[in-house]
C-alpha positions as a printed NumPy array, in Angstrom:
array([[ 123.343,  123.433, -110.199],
       [ 120.971,  123.222, -107.293],
       [ 123.658,  123.459, -104.773],
       [ 124.545,  127.095, -105.668],
       [ 122.391,  128.649, -102.907],
       [ 120.901,  127.662,  -99.491],
       [ 117.604,  127.019, -101.197],
       [ 119.434,  124.5  , -103.326],
       [ 120.889,  122.903, -100.267],
       [ 117.609,  122.658,  -98.558],
       [ 116.063,  121.175, -101.632],
       [ 118.644,  118.541, -101.789],
       [ 118.23 ,  117.602,  -98.047],
       [ 114.481,  117.531,  -98.3  ],
       [ 114.655,  115.227, -101.314],
       [ 117.014,  112.895,  -99.408],
       [ 114.812,  112.727,  -96.386],
       [ 111.707,  112.167,  -98.62 ],
       [ 113.561,  109.258, -100.246],
       [ 114.569,  107.741,  -96.937],
       [ 110.907,  107.943,  -95.849],
       [ 108.996,  107.234,  -99.159],
       [ 111.397,  105.525, -101.518],
       [ 112.504,  106.457, -105.104],
       [ 110.151,  109.165, -106.554],
       [ 107.878,  108.619, -109.431],
       [ 109.437,  111.363, -111.484],
       [ 112.078,  114.125, -111.534],
       [ 112.283,  116.927, -113.992],
       [ 114.684,  120.014, -114.465],
       [ 113.99 ,  123.112, -116.407],
       [ 116.375,  125.846, -117.379],
       [ 115.842,  129.32 , -118.37 ],
       [ 117.052,  130.083, -121.855],
       [ 119.896,  132.196, -121.629],
       [ 119.021,  133.859, -125.102],
       [ 115.553,  134.801, -123.539],
       [ 117.088,  136.443, -120.622],
       [ 120.124,  137.884, -122.499],
       [ 122.394,  136.143, -120.031],
       [ 125.769,  134.4  , -120.61 ],
       [ 125.54 ,  130.603, -121.371],
       [ 126.63 ,  129.693, -117.931],
       [ 124.156,  132.   , -116.094],
       [ 120.695,  130.229, -116.22 ],
       [ 117.831,  130.165, -113.927],
       [ 116.96 ,  126.476, -112.859],
       [ 113.834,  124.789, -111.69 ],
       [ 113.37 ,  121.256, -110.366],
       [ 110.368,  119.186, -109.43 ],
       [ 110.282,  115.689, -107.702],
       [ 107.008,  113.714, -107.523],
       [ 105.891,  110.927, -105.327],
       [ 102.514,  109.164, -105.864],
       [ 100.599,  107.108, -103.46 ],
       [  97.047,  105.872, -103.39 ],
       [  95.857,  108.552, -101.011],
       [  98.282,  111.39 , -101.66 ],
       [ 100.88 ,  112.858, -103.859],
       [ 104.02 ,  114.771, -102.646],
       [ 105.645,  117.342, -104.941],
       [ 109.007,  118.946, -103.92 ],
       [ 109.873,  122.09 , -106.024],
       [ 112.744,  124.271, -106.179],
       [ 113.464,  127.366, -108.123],
       [ 116.617,  129.629, -108.37 ],
       [ 116.76 ,  132.653, -110.491],
       [ 119.7  ,  133.52 , -112.677],
       [ 120.074,  136.76 , -110.891],
       [ 120.899,  134.978, -107.668],
       [ 124.386,  134.17 , -108.932],
       [ 127.056,  136.136, -106.963],
       [ 127.608,  138.64 , -109.614],
       [ 123.935,  139.781, -109.201],
       [ 123.912,  139.456, -105.301],
       [ 122.574,  142.935, -104.907],
       [ 119.407,  142.232, -107.077],
       [ 118.251,  139.177, -105.098],
       [ 115.434,  138.147, -107.205],
       [ 113.435,  135.318, -105.145],
       [ 113.803,  131.669, -105.663],
       [ 111.806,  129.12 , -103.448],
       [ 111.465,  125.559, -102.207],
       [ 108.055,  124.114, -101.656],
       [ 106.943,  120.79 , -100.427],
       [ 103.337,  120.218, -101.287],
       [ 101.219,  117.302, -100.012],
       [  97.872,  116.806, -101.882],
       [  95.246,  114.325, -101.105],
       [  94.024,  112.428, -104.227],
       [  90.427,  112.81 , -105.044],
       [  88.19 ,  109.897, -104.974],
       [  84.979,  109.898, -107.001],
       [  81.919,  109.904, -104.827],
       [  79.378,  107.335, -105.195]])
């Protein structure tokens, strides 16, 4: 789950703040790494989330990723994860 790291906690907090300011997002998706692809146990999966808000002049994407190797058992490896908030102006067709 997203809450298993400091990044996950930050992601949840940013999501709450963005919902308070901009309302319910247009879409949310979650993707998990396949344990068979990574040779992990079934409960040891990497996870990515994306939340999207769309407005007439901009879009806001909130991204979060956590590597399976971040689990406490792999603490010494510390492969990176991240939280990104991306504001992108929508392009308008020039006349």
